[in-house]
C-alpha positions as a Markdown table, in Angstrom:
| # | Residue | x | y | z |
|---|---|---|---|---|
| 1 | Unk | 9.6 | -14.6 | -7.3 |
| 2 | Unk | 7.0 | -12.0 | -6.5 |
| 3 | Unk | 8.4 | -11.5 | -3.2 |
| 4 | Unk | 11.8 | -10.7 | -4.3 |
| 5 | Unk | 12.3 | -10.4 | -8.0 |
| 6 | Unk | 11.6 | -6.8 | -9.2 |
| 7 | Unk | 11.9 | -5.6 | -5.6 |
| 8 | Unk | 15.4 | -7.0 | -4.4 |
| 9 | Unk | 16.4 | -3.6 | -4.3 |
| 10 | Unk | 14.5 | -2.9 | -0.9 |
| 11 | Unk | 17.1 | -5.3 | 0.6 |
| 12 | Unk | 20.5 | -4.0 | -0.8 |
| 13 | Unk | 22.9 | -2.0 | 0.3 |
| 14 | Unk | 22.6 | 1.9 | 1.2 |
| 15 | Unk | 23.6 | 2.3 | -2.7 |
| 16 | Unk | 20.9 | 0.1 | -3.5 |
| 17 | Unk | 18.3 | 2.2 | -1.6 |
| 18 | Unk | 19.7 | 5.5 | -3.1 |
| 19 | Unk | 19.0 | 3.7 | -6.5 |
| 20 | Unk | 15.4 | 3.0 | -5.2 |
| 21 | Unk | 15.0 | 7.0 | -4.3 |
| 22 | Unk | 16.2 | 7.6 | -8.3 |
| 23 | Unk | 12.8 | 5.7 | -9.0 |
| 24 | Unk | 11.1 | 8.2 | -8.2 |
| 25 | Unk | 11.4 | 10.0 | -11.4 |
| 26 | Unk | 8.1 | 10.4 | -13.7 |
| 27 | Unk | 6.5 | 7.5 | -14.8 |
| 28 | Unk | 5.1 | 7.0 | -18.1 |
| 29 | Unk | 1.5 | 8.2 | -17.1 |
| 30 | Unk | -1.6 | 8.3 | -19.7 |
| 31 | Unk | -2.4 | 11.2 | -21.9 |
| 32 | Unk | -3.8 | 14.6 | -20.0 |
| 33 | Unk | -7.2 | 14.3 | -21.4 |
| 34 | Unk | -7.6 | 10.8 | -20.2 |
| 35 | Unk | -10.7 | 11.4 | -18.0 |
| 36 | Unk | -11.6 | 9.3 | -15.0 |
| 37 | Unk | -14.8 | 7.8 | -15.0 |
| 38 | Unk | -17.7 | 10.2 | -14.6 |
| 39 | Unk | -19.5 | 9.8 | -11.2 |
| 40 | Unk | -22.6 | 8.2 | -13.3 |
| 41 | Unk | -20.6 | 6.0 | -15.1 |
| 42 | Unk | -18.5 | 4.9 | -11.8 |
| 43 | Unk | -20.5 | 5.4 | -8.8 |
| 44 | Unk | -18.5 | 5.7 | -5.4 |
| 45 | Unk | -19.9 | 5.4 | -2.1 |
| 46 | Unk | -20.1 | 9.1 | -0.4 |
| 47 | Unk | -20.0 | 7.9 | 3.4 |
| 48 | Unk | -16.4 | 8.5 | 4.5 |
| 49 | Unk | -17.7 | 5.6 | 7.1 |
| 50 | Unk | -16.8 | 2.7 | 4.2 |
| 51 | Unk | -13.6 | 3.8 | 3.6 |
| 52 | Unk | -9.9 | 3.8 | 5.3 |
| 53 | Unk | -10.5 | 5.5 | 8.6 |
| 54 | Unk | -13.5 | 3.5 | 9.4 |
| 55 | Unk | -13.1 | -0.1 | 9.5 |
| 56 | Unk | -15.6 | -1.6 | 11.6 |
| 57 | Unk | -14.0 | -3.0 | 15.2 |
| 58 | Unk | -14.5 | -6.6 | 14.5 |
| 59 | Unk | -12.1 | -6.4 | 11.2 |
| 60 | Unk | -9.6 | -4.3 | 13.6 |
| 61 | Unk | -9.7 | -7.8 | 15.9 |
| 62 | Unk | -9.1 | -9.9 | 12.7 |
| 63 | Unk | -5.7 | -7.8 | 11.5 |
| 64 | Unk | -4.5 | -8.3 | 15.1 |
| 65 | Unk | -4.4 | -12.3 | 14.1 |
| 66 | Unk | -2.2 | -11.6 | 11.1 |
| 67 | Unk | 1.0 | -12.4 | 12.4 |
| 68 | Unk | 2.8 | -11.5 | 9.1 |
| 69 | Unk | 1.3 | -7.9 | 9.8 |
| 70 | Unk | 2.0 | -7.8 | 13.3 |
| 71 | Unk | 5.6 | -9.3 | 13.7 |
| 72 | Unk | 6.6 | -6.8 | 10.5 |
| 73 | Unk | 5.4 | -3.8 | 12.2 |
| 74 | Unk | 6.5 | -4.7 | 15.9 |
| 75 | Unk | 10.4 | -5.6 | 14.1 |
| 76 | Unk | 10.1 | -1.9 | 12.1 |
| 77 | Unk | 9.1 | 0.2 | 15.3 |
| 78 | Unk | 11.5 | -1.9 | 17.4 |
| 79 | Unk | 14.3 | -1.1 | 14.8 |
| 80 | Unk | 13.4 | 2.6 | 14.7 |
| 81 | Unk | 11.9 | 3.9 | 18.0 |
| 82 | Unk | 14.2 | 4.9 | 20.6 |
| 83 | Unk | 13.3 | 5.4 | 24.4 |
| 84 | Unk | 12.3 | 8.9 | 25.1 |
| 85 | Unk | 11.3 | 9.3 | 21.6 |
| 86 | Unk | 7.6 | 11.1 | 20.7 |
| 87 | Unk | 5.5 | 9.3 | 18.0 |
| 88 | Unk | 2.4 | 9.7 | 16.6 |
| 89 | Unk | 0.2 | 6.9 | 15.8 |
| 90 | Unk | -2.4 | 8.2 | 12.9 |
| 91 | Unk | -5.6 | 6.0 | 12.6 |
| 92 | Unk | -4.3 | 4.0 | 15.4 |
| 93 | Unk | -7.6 | 1.2 | 15.4 |
| 94 | Unk | -6.6 | -1.1 | 18.6 |
| 95 | Unk | -3.6 | 0.6 | 19.7 |
| 96 | Unk | -0.8 | -2.0 | 19.0 |
| 97 | Unk | 1.2 | -0.4 | 17.0 |
| 98 | Unk | 1.0 | 2.6 | 19.7 |
| 99 | Unk | 1.8 | -0.5 | 22.0 |
| 100 | Unk | 4.9 | -1.1 | 20.4 |
| 101 | Unk | 6.2 | 2.1 | 20.5 |
| 102 | Unk | 5.3 | 3.0 | 23.9 |
| 103 | Unk | 7.3 | -0.7 | 24.8 |
| 104 | Unk | 9.9 | 0.6 | 23.1 |
| 105 | Unk | 10.5 | 3.5 | 25.6 |
| 106 | Unk | 8.3 | 6.4 | 23.2 |
| 107 | Unk | 5.5 | 8.8 | 24.9 |
| 108 | Unk | 2.7 | 8.4 | 21.7 |
| 109 | Unk | -0.1 | 10.3 | 20.5 |
| 110 | Unk | -2.7 | 7.3 | 19.7 |
| 111 | Unk | -5.2 | 9.4 | 16.9 |
| 112 | Unk | -8.4 | 7.5 | 15.8 |
| 113 | Unk | -11.6 | 9.0 | 15.0 |
| 114 | Unk | -14.2 | 5.4 | 15.1 |
| 115 | Unk | -15.2 | 6.4 | 18.9 |
| 116 | Unk | -16.1 | 2.6 | 19.1 |
| 117 | Unk | -12.5 | 1.9 | 18.3 |
| 118 | Unk | -11.2 | 4.6 | 20.6 |
| 119 | Unk | -13.2 | 3.5 | 23.6 |
| 120 | Unk | -12.0 | -0.2 | 22.9 |
| 121 | Unk | -8.2 | 1.1 | 22.4 |
| 122 | Unk | -8.5 | 2.7 | 25.6 |
| 123 | Unk | -9.6 | -0.3 | 27.6 |
| 124 | Unk | -7.0 | -3.0 | 26.1 |
| 125 | Unk | -3.8 | -0.1 | 26.2 |
| 126 | Unk | -4.6 | 0.1 | 30.3 |
| 127 | Unk | -4.8 | -3.6 | 30.6 |
| 128 | Unk | -1.3 | -3.7 | 29.0 |
| 129 | Unk | -0.1 | -1.4 | 31.3 |
| 130 | Unk | 1.0 | 1.7 | 29.1 |
| 131 | Unk | -1.6 | 3.6 | 29.7 |
| 132 | Unk | 0.7 | 6.3 | 31.2 |
| 133 | Unk | 3.0 | 6.8 | 27.8 |
| 134 | Unk | 0.0 | 7.3 | 25.7 |
| 135 | Unk | -2.2 | 10.2 | 24.8 |
| 136 | Unk | -5.8 | 8.7 | 24.1 |
| 137 | Unk | -6.6 | 11.5 | 20.9 |
| 138 | Unk | -9.9 | 11.4 | 19.7 |
| 139 | Unk | -10.0 | 13.0 | 16.5 |
| 140 | Unk | -9.7 | 12.5 | 12.4 |
| 141 | Unk | -6.4 | 11.8 | 11.7 |
| 142 | Unk | -6.2 | 14.1 | 8.9 |
| 143 | Unk | -7.0 | 17.3 | 11.1 |
| 144 | Unk | -4.6 | 16.2 | 13.9 |
| 145 | Unk | -1.0 | 17.8 | 14.5 |
| 146 | Unk | 0.8 | 16.9 | 17.8 |
| 147 | Unk | 1.1 | 19.5 | 20.3 |
| 148 | Unk | 5.1 | 19.0 | 20.4 |
| 149 | Unk | 7.6 | 18.2 | 17.5 |
| 150 | Unk | 7.9 | 14.1 | 17.1 |
| 151 | Unk | 10.4 | 11.5 | 16.1 |
| 152 | Unk | 8.3 | 9.3 | 14.4 |
| 153 | Unk | 4.9 | 9.0 | 12.6 |
| 154 | Unk | 3.0 | 5.3 | 11.8 |
| 155 | Unk | 0.5 | 5.0 | 9.7 |
| 156 | Unk | -1.2 | 2.5 | 8.5 |
| 157 | Unk | -4.2 | 2.8 | 6.1 |
| 158 | Unk | -2.5 | 0.6 | 3.7 |
| 159 | Unk | -4.3 | -1.2 | 0.6 |
| 160 | Unk | -3.3 | -3.1 | -2.3 |
| 161 | Unk | -2.4 | -0.5 | -5.1 |
| 162 | Unk | -3.1 | 2.3 | -2.6 |
| 163 | Unk | -7.0 | 1.8 | -3.3 |
| 164 | Unk | -9.6 | 2.4 | -1.0 |
| 165 | Unk | -7.6 | 3.3 | 2.0 |
| 166 | Unk | -6.9 | 7.0 | 2.9 |
| 167 | Unk | -3.1 | 6.9 | 3.5 |
| 168 | Unk | -1.8 | 8.9 | 1.0 |
| 169 | Unk | -4.4 | 11.7 | 1.9 |
| 170 | Unk | -4.1 | 11.7 | 5.5 |
| 171 | Unk | -0.3 | 11.7 | 5.5 |
| 172 | Unk | -0.5 | 14.9 | 2.8 |
| 173 | Unk | -2.5 | 16.5 | 5.3 |
| 174 | Unk | -0.5 | 15.4 | 8.6 |
| 175 | Unk | 2.5 | 17.3 | 6.3 |
| 176 | Unk | 0.7 | 20.4 | 6.3 |
| 177 | Unk | -0.6 | 20.0 | 9.7 |
| 178 | Unk | 2.5 | 19.3 | 11.5 |
| 179 | Unk | 4.5 | 21.9 | 9.4 |
| 180 | Unk | 2.2 | 24.6 | 10.3 |
| 181 | Unk | 2.5 | 23.5 | 13.8 |
| 182 | Unk | 6.2 | 22.8 | 14.1 |
| 183 | Unk | 7.9 | 24.0 | 11.2 |
| 184 | Unk | 9.2 | 22.6 | 8.0 |
| 185 | Unk | 10.9 | 19.5 | 9.2 |
| 186 | Unk | 9.1 | 16.5 | 9.1 |
| 187 | Unk | 9.5 | 13.6 | 11.2 |
| 188 | Unk | 10.3 | 9.8 | 10.1 |
| 189 | Unk | 7.5 | 7.7 | 8.6 |
| 190 | Unk | 6.6 | 4.1 | 9.6 |
| 191 | Unk | 6.3 | 2.6 | 6.4 |
| 192 | Unk | 8.7 | 4.6 | 5.1 |
| 193 | Unk | 7.8 | 3.8 | 1.6 |
| 194 | Unk | 5.4 | 2.1 | -0.7 |
| 195 | Unk | 6.3 | 0.1 | -3.8 |
| 196 | Unk | 3.6 | -0.2 | -6.8 |
| 197 | Unk | 3.8 | -2.9 | -9.2 |
| 198 | Unk | 1.5 | -5.2 | -11.5 |
| 199 | Unk | 2.3 | -7.9 | -14.1 |
| 200 | Unk | -0.2 | -9.5 | -16.7 |
| 201 | Unk | -1.5 | -12.7 | -15.8 |
| 202 | Unk | -4.3 | -16.3 | -16.5 |
| 203 | Unk | -6.3 | -16.4 | -13.8 |
| 204 | Unk | -8.9 | -19.1 | -13.4 |
| 205 | Unk | -12.2 | -17.5 | -12.3 |
| 206 | Unk | -14.1 | -20.6 | -12.6 |
| 207 | Unk | -15.6 | -21.6 | -9.4 |
| 208 | Unk | -17.3 | -25.2 | -9.0 |
| 209 | Unk | -18.3 | -24.9 | -12.9 |
| 210 | Unk | -19.8 | -21.6 | -12.4 |
| 211 | Unk | -17.5 | -18.8 | -14.3 |
| 212 | Unk | -17.4 | -15.3 | -11.9 |
| 213 | Unk | -14.5 | -13.3 | -13.2 |
| 214 | Unk | -14.1 | -10.4 | -10.6 |
| 215 | Unk | -11.5 | -9.0 | -8.2 |
| 216 | Unk | -9.6 | -11.4 | -6.4 |
| 217 | Unk | -7.4 | -10.8 | -3.3 |
| 218 | Unk | -4.4 | -13.7 | -3.0 |
| 219 | Unk | -2.0 | -14.0 | 0.0 |
| 220 | Unk | 1.0 | -12.4 | -0.6 |
| 221 | Unk | 2.9 | -15.6 | -1.9 |
| 222 | Unk | 5.2 | -16.5 | -5.0 |
| 223 | Unk | 2.8 | -19.6 | -6.2 |
| 224 | Unk | -1.0 | -19.8 | -6.6 |
| 225 | Unk | -2.4 | -22.5 | -8.2 |
| 226 | Unk | -5.2 | -20.6 | -10.2 |
| 227 | Unk | -2.9 | -17.9 | -11.2 |
| 228 | Unk | -0.3 | -18.7 | -14.2 |
| 229 | Unk | 1.8 | -15.4 | -14.6 |
| 230 | Unk | 2.7 | -14.6 | -17.9 |
| 231 | Unk | 5.2 | -12.1 | -17.3 |
| 232 | Unk | 7.6 | -10.4 | -14.7 |
| 233 | Unk | 6.0 | -8.3 | -12.8 |
| 234 | Unk | 7.1 | -4.7 | -13.2 |
| 235 | Unk | 7.2 | -1.3 | -11.0 |
| 236 | Unk | 4.9 | 1.4 | -11.7 |
| 237 | Unk | 5.0 | 3.8 | -9.1 |
| 238 | Unk | 7.4 | 4.2 | -6.0 |
| 239 | Unk | 6.0 | 6.7 | -3.4 |
| 240 | Unk | 8.4 | 7.7 | -0.1 |
| 241 | Unk | 6.3 | 9.4 | 2.9 |
| 242 | Unk | 8.5 | 12.1 | 3.5 |
| 243 | Unk | 8.0 | 13.6 | -0.1 |
| 244 | Unk | 5.4 | 15.4 | -1.6 |
| 245 | Unk | 2.6 | 13.1 | -2.4 |
| 246 | Unk | 0.2 | 13.2 | -5.4 |
| 247 | Unk | -3.1 | 11.4 | -5.1 |
| 248 | Unk | -3.4 | 10.6 | -9.1 |
| 249 | Unk | -1.9 | 7.1 | -9.9 |
| 250 | Unk | -1.7 | 6.6 | -13.7 |
| 251 | Unk | 0.8 | 4.4 | -15.4 |
| 252 | Unk | 1.3 | 2.8 | -19.1 |
| 253 | Unk | 3.9 | -0.2 | -19.7 |
| 254 | Unk | 4.8 | -2.8 | -21.7 |
| 255 | Unk | 5.4 | -6.3 | -20.6 |
| 256 | Unk | 7.3 | -9.2 | -22.9 |
| 257 | Unk | 5.3 | -12.3 | -22.5 |
| 258 | Unk | 7.6 | -15.0 | -21.1 |
| 259 | Unk | 4.6 | -17.6 | -21.1 |
| 260 | Unk | 2.0 | -18.3 | -23.5 |
| 261 | Unk | -1.7 | -18.4 | -22.4 |
| 262 | Unk | -4.7 | -16.4 | -22.0 |
| 263 | Unk | -4.1 | -12.7 | -20.7 |
| 264 | Unk | -7.8 | -12.2 | -18.9 |
| 265 | Unk | -6.4 | -10.6 | -15.8 |
| 266 | Unk | -3.6 | -8.3 | -14.4 |
| 267 | Unk | -2.3 | -8.8 | -11.1 |
| 268 | Unk | -1.2 | -5.7 | -8.5 |
| 269 | Unk | 1.4 | -6.1 | -6.0 |
| 270 | Unk | 2.1 | -4.1 | -3.4 |
| 271 | Unk | 5.3 | -4.1 | -1.1 |
| 272 | Unk | 5.8 | -1.6 | 2.0 |
| 273 | Unk | 9.4 | -0.3 | 3.4 |
| 274 | Unk | 8.3 | -0.1 | 7.0 |
| 275 | Unk | 11.7 | 1.1 | 7.5 |
| 276 | Unk | 15.0 | 1.3 | 5.9 |
| 277 | Unk | 18.1 | 0.7 | 7.9 |
| 278 | Unk | 21.1 | 1.8 | 6.5 |
| 279 | Unk | 23.4 | 1.0 | 9.0 |
| 280 | Unk | 22.4 | -2.6 | 8.9 |
| 281 | Unk | 21.8 | -2.7 | 5.0 |
| 282 | Unk | 18.5 | -3.9 | 5.1 |
| 283 | Unk | 14.9 | -3.0 | 5.1 |
| 284 | Unk | 11.8 | -4.2 | 7.2 |
| 285 | Unk | 9.1 | -5.3 | 4.1 |
| 286 | Unk | 5.8 | -6.0 | 4.5 |
| 287 | Unk | 3.2 | -7.0 | 1.7 |
| 288 | Unk | -0.2 | -6.0 | 1.1 |
| 289 | Unk | -2.6 | -8.9 | -0.2 |
| 290 | Unk | -2.1 | -9.3 | -4.3 |
| 291 | Unk | -5.5 | -8.6 | -6.3 |
| 292 | Unk | -6.2 | -9.6 | -9.4 |
| 293 | Unk | -8.5 | -7.4 | -11.8 |
| 294 | Unk | -10.0 | -9.4 | -14.6 |
| 295 | Unk | -9.7 | -7.7 | -18.2 |
| 296 | Unk | -13.2 | -7.3 | -20.3 |
| 297 | Unk | -11.4 | -8.7 | -23.2 |
| 298 | Unk | -9.2 | -11.7 | -22.8 |
| 299 | Unk | -6.4 | -12.4 | -25.2 |
| 300 | Unk | -4.4 | -15.2 | -26.0 |
| 301 | Unk | -0.5 | -14.1 | -26.0 |
| 302 | Unk | 2.4 | -16.3 | -27.0 |
| 303 | Unk | 5.9 | -16.2 | -25.7 |
| 304 | Unk | 7.7 | -13.4 | -26.9 |
| 305 | Unk | 4.4 | -10.7 | -27.5 |
| 306 | Unk | 4.4 | -7.5 | -26.6 |
| 307 | Unk | 1.6 | -6.4 | -24.2 |
| 308 | Unk | 0.7 | -2.6 | -23.3 |
| 309 | Unk | -0.7 | -2.4 | -19.7 |
| 310 | Unk | -2.8 | 1.0 | -18.6 |
| 311 | Unk | -4.5 | 2.1 | -16.0 |
| 312 | Unk | -5.3 | 5.5 | -13.7 |
| 313 | Unk | -7.0 | 6.2 | -10.5 |
| 314 | Unk | -6.9 | 8.1 | -7.4 |
| 315 | Unk | -5.6 | 6.6 | -4.3 |
| 316 | Unk | -8.0 | 5.8 | -1.6 |
| 317 | Unk | -10.4 | 5.2 | -4.6 |
| 318 | Unk | -12.7 | 2.4 | -5.2 |
| 319 | Unk | -11.7 | -0.9 | -7.1 |
| 320 | Unk | -14.5 | -0.1 | -9.5 |
| 321 | Unk | -12.2 | 2.9 | -10.4 |
| 322 | Unk | -9.1 | 1.0 | -11.3 |
| 323 | Unk | -11.7 | -1.6 | -13.1 |
| 324 | Unk | -13.4 | 1.1 | -15.6 |
| 325 | Unk | -10.1 | 2.3 | -16.6 |
| 326 | Unk | -7.8 | -1.4 | -16.6 |
| 327 | Unk | -6.4 | -2.2 | -20.3 |
| 328 | Unk | -4.1 | -5.0 | -21.4 |
| 329 | Unk | -3.7 | -5.0 | -25.5 |
| 330 | Unk | -0.8 | -7.0 | -27.6 |
| 331 | Unk | 1.1 | -4.2 | -29.5 |
| 332 | Unk | 1.9 | -6.3 | -32.5 |
| 333 | Unk | 5.9 | -6.0 | -31.1 |
| 334 | Unk | 7.6 | -9.5 | -30.8 |
| 335 | Unk | 10.7 | -10.0 | -28.9 |
| 336 | Unk | 13.1 | -13.1 | -29.7 |
| 337 | Unk | 13.6 | -15.3 | -26.7 |
| 338 | Unk | 17.4 | -15.8 | -25.6 |
| 339 | Unk | 18.3 | -19.2 | -26.4 |
């Protein structure tokens, strides 16, 4: 089960959470001389407006309709924030996460660089009767530090695989800005961590008879009629936001094929630990959408085959950067299936 298998450690006991933190040991990475695609071969938009901190206003309203996202963050904030706490909301968008924190009794610094969003959020925060608890800050989240020490930081600039949006860069900058202003101890982060995983799949890229192999997004669910998993998902990176952060995401790992088929894509899975509740021995999770990335060279694989998947990209980079480095090949090894 994609939503649980391989990720149960997120919902186990404190000992399980401790084991999860041990997964921060360095993963197998590509050779040091394996460079990212040159800019001329993999053009990327230069305007920051197209990336995480400048999502259009109408899309932010669509995100409010995502009940899974909203309920997960509300639960995490209500379980973490206490009356009298001080909270920062980086890249605050429509202000709903600031609202959750204010409703839990916190004083909040809402920080957003998009002037259209700031104006809309200010209006909605007044309408929801929490304007006395929320300071509206029109600034780049990567340059902001609160005027006083705070208890928690909320930052949701998340995209599957930590692609496109600037979660890593913004929180890393916040580490520096906050420590320069208030000393070495960091506040708690919501989400606390992000787990990245992938798996080889056979994907149907035919649409009403038209073959078009390209990136596909899926709702985070265990089954999709057009996708056949060929192996169990494997965790390739674990990020904790109170730890030093790296923007390079590179990995090479092997999978044992469990179902025969045509390996023509790799599915990427992202599960966020919004808050770790040790006393209750649980985690409040939230999944991003799944991402299915096609392979340039589909291959027939049989049960017991071993395949190696590798990729390299920068957190916040475009999907094209992942596509240019993604490889999946049969190794020639075979493993005997248990009876």
